[in-house]
N, C-alpha and C positions, 0 to 999 in steps of 0.2 A: 929620571921619571918621565913617562910619556904623557903629553898633554894633547888632547884631541885638537886637530887642526883642519879636518875636512869640513866643507860647507854643511854637510848633513849633521855632523857632530856639533858644529858651532850653533846650529839652530835649536838644539835640544835644551830645554829648561830643566835643570837638575836641582835636587834638594838633598843631595848626598855627598857634598863636597867634604873632602878630608883636609886636615891641617897640612898634610904633606903636599897635596895638590895646590892648595892656595899659597903655601910657602914657595912652591916652585914658580908660580906666576909672579909673585913679588920679586923673585930673584932672576927673572928673565933679563937679558940685555934690553935696555930701554927701547931701542927701535923695534925689537920683536914684540915687546909687550904692547906698545902703542899700535903696531900693525894688527895684532890680534884683537885688541879692543875696538879698533876702527872697523874691522871686518864684521864683528858682531853687531856693532852699533848700526851699521848700514843695512843689516838684515831686518832690523826692526823699526828703524827711525830714518827720517830724512836728516842727514848730517848737518844741514844748514839751518834747521829749525831749533829754537830754544823756547821752552815754556817759561812764561813770565808770571811770577807771583809777587804779591805785596803782603808784608807782614806788619801788623800793628799790635801794640800792647793794649789790651782793653782793661787790664787790671795790673798795675805795676807795683812791684816791691812787697816786702813784708812776708815773703814765703817762709814757712817753717822748715823746709828742707835744707840740708847742709851741702848741696852740690858745690864742690870746691871751685868750680869755674864761674859760678853765677853771682853777679852783683845784686840780684834781687833777693838773695837769701837774707833772712833776718839775723843770721849767725855772724854776718860780717859787716864791717863799717865801710861802706862805699858811698859814692855820691848819689846813688839811687834812693829816692824817698818813696815811702809807701803812699799809694793813691787809691781812691775808690774806683769801683767799676765804672767805665764810661757810660754815658747816656746813649740810648738807642739812636737818636737822631745824629749824634756826633759820629758814631760808627758808620752809619749809612752814608753820611757825607764823605767820610774818608774812603769808603768803598767806591763811591761815584768818581772821586778824584783819581783813584787807582785805575779804574776802568778807562777813564779818559786818557791816562798816561800809557795805556797799552797792556795793563795786567789782565790776565784771564782767570786768575784765582786770587781770592782774598782770604788771608790767614789771620786768625784772631788768637792771641796768646794771653793767658792769664796766669799770674804767679800764685798758684794754689798747689797744695799737696793733692787735694781732690776738691771738686766743686761741691758746695752745699746745694740742696734742692732749690732753695730760693734764688741762688745765683744762677743755677741752670735754667730757671724760668726766663731770666733776662737774656742769657746767652742764646737760648732757642729763638727768642724774638729777634735777636741780632742776625742769627743764621737765616731766618726767614726773610728778613729785610734785605740782606745782601743778595740772597738768591733771587729775590724779586727784580733786581736791577740787571740780572743776566750774568752774574759772575759765579764761578765755582766757589764753593765755600770750604774752608779748612779751619780747624780749631786745635789748640793745644792747651789743655786745662788741668793736666796732671792725671792722676789715676781715676778710672771710671769703673762703676759697677755695671753689670749687665743691663739693668733698668735704665741707667743714665745713658748708656750707649744707644739703646733703643729710642729714647726720647730725642736725642740729637739726630738720629736717622729720620725720625718722623718730622722733625723741623726742617729737614732738607740738607743736612750736613753731608758733603761729598767726601771729605778727607778728614782723618784725625791724625795729628802728629804726636808720637810718643817715642822718643829716641831711646835706644839701648845704651847710648853714650860710649861704651868701650867694651872690652872683653869681659866675660864673667869673672875671670881671675883678677883683673885689675879694678873691677867695679868698687870693691870695698875701700880702696884707697882714695876714691873720688866722692863717694856718697855712703853715709851710714844710716840715714833716716828712712831708707826704703830699700827693699831687697830686689835683686835682679828678677826673681820670680814675680814680684809685684808688677814689674814692667811687662813681662811676658803675659801675665794674666789680663792686663788691660788691653794689650794687643789682641788677645783672643776674644774679649768682649766686643771690641770694635769690629773685628772681622765677622763675628757671628751676627752682629747687627746689620751687616751689609754695607758698612762704611769702608771706603778705600783707606788703606793703611799708608801713612807716611812715617817711615822709621829709618833712622840712620845712626850716625855717631859723630864723635868729636875726636880729632887727632891733634897731637901737639901738647898733650896734658902730662908729659913725662912718661908715657907708656912705652913699652918695648916694641920692637918689630913683631914679636910673637903676639903681643896684645892686639896689634892692628890686624894680624892674621886671624886671631880668635874672634874679633868683632865681625869681620867679613864672613867667616864660617858660620857664626850664629845667625846673621841676617840671611845668608844664602840658603841656610837649611831650615828656615821657618816653613811651616806647612804650605804657605803661599807667600811668594815674594812680595814685599811691600810695593805698591804701585809707584810710590815715590821714595827715593833713598837720598836724604840730605847728608852730604859729607861736609862737616864743619872743620875749619881750622880754628883752634883755640884763639879767642880774642882775650888778651890779658887785661884784666881790670884791676886797678889799684884797690887794695883792701881785701881781695880774695886770696885764698891760699896759693893759687897758681900764678899769681901776678909776676913772680920773679923767675919762672922756669926758663929753660933754654928754648930757643926757637927751633921748630922742626924744619929740616931741609925741605925747600919747596918741591924738589923732585920726588921726595918720599910722599908728599901729599898727592902729586900727580899720579904716582904709582898706585896709591890707594883708590883714586878715582877709576883708574883703568881696571884694577882687579874687581872693583864693584861692578863695573860694566860687564866684564866677562862672566862673572858668576851670577849676575841677575840681569840677563840680557834684555828682558822686556820692561824692566823698571825704568822710570825716569830718574836719572841720577842728578841730584841738585848740587851745584857748586854753591855752597851756602855761606855760613859765617866766615869771616876772615878775609873777604875779598878787598876790603878797604886797604889792607896792607900788602896785597898781592900786586906784582907788576902785571902789565898787560901781557907780557910774554908767558908768565906762569898761568894766567887765566886762559890764554890761547892754547897752551898745552893741555889744560884740563878739558877744554872743549874737544880737542883732538883725541883725548883719552876716553871720551864718551860721555862727558857731562852734557846735559841738554836741558837744564833748568837753572834759573837764578831768581833771587829776590831783587825786586826793583824798588828803589826808594832810598831815602837818606838814613833810615834806621832799621835795625833788626831788633825789635823789642826795645832794648836800651843801649845797644852798641852801634857804632857807626857802620854805614854801608855806602858804597859808591853812589854819588848823585846820578839821577836818571840821565842827564846829558852825557856824563862820562861813559855810562853803559851804552848809550846809543852810539857814541863815537866808536867805541871798541867793537860793537856788533857790526857797525858799518865797515870798519877796517877789515873785519874777518868775513864779511859777506853773510852774516847770520841774520835771520828774520824771526819775529815772534811766532810761536806755534799757535795755530788756531784753537 
């Protein structure tokens, strides 16, 4: 199968990727795949710059969804306990600390199926408060209606995260309380409201190579590519259905990063959950494959994340600097 390699072809942003084309990318010899991903990355980004975000949980636990990977689901017995929505002043204080530590974007996550209007009132205040101190704002609150998306936009929300998680074919094995189309509908509401889309998936959930292909094809063929594409490695949490699964080969994870970069050339590709268990060498390969964003800080909602000093040391070794 022929895959475009000229500079002109590499610069084209496509929304008509076939499974065969994406499969061919995954199957390339590793040096060739990384080379192609690097060429595309350098056409659109400075390869030494990494966008830094901080993610906090503003409402933890008690979620009615049954996502098989999630310790916040009320369906599973985990160490995560349900908590109330954080106070506005506490969220703003966390945002100030994140900015001081070098973050340029502040992400707020809440364990809801969808927010109630009274909850959204408080989240909109948080968005406005974080925006006022000079950070980009991001939220992940579950499904949204058109009206809710417009309200968040009016409050100053820059990004909304709503991952597809996996391929359409494998989705039912991971989540039964929400349909794939529900996720696509929320993405449409967010895009129509003028909010940037943050949408990616999780690998290492027992999916096949074809499912990783299917996830990338779905993301790359959205009407507009997500501005931010987080690629997560499953973090196994005791008490969830996926706690005992086999570990994904790290090089398969790197390949997924590279194929995301090639198929969505202008998107920021985030090396997201799972970094706590990754070696420096694996993370370095991910940056080489086109990842150019990370979460900074000790936690991703409820799961561990590398400490800031560890990230600073790694970025220093690699000659990487925060993106403005």
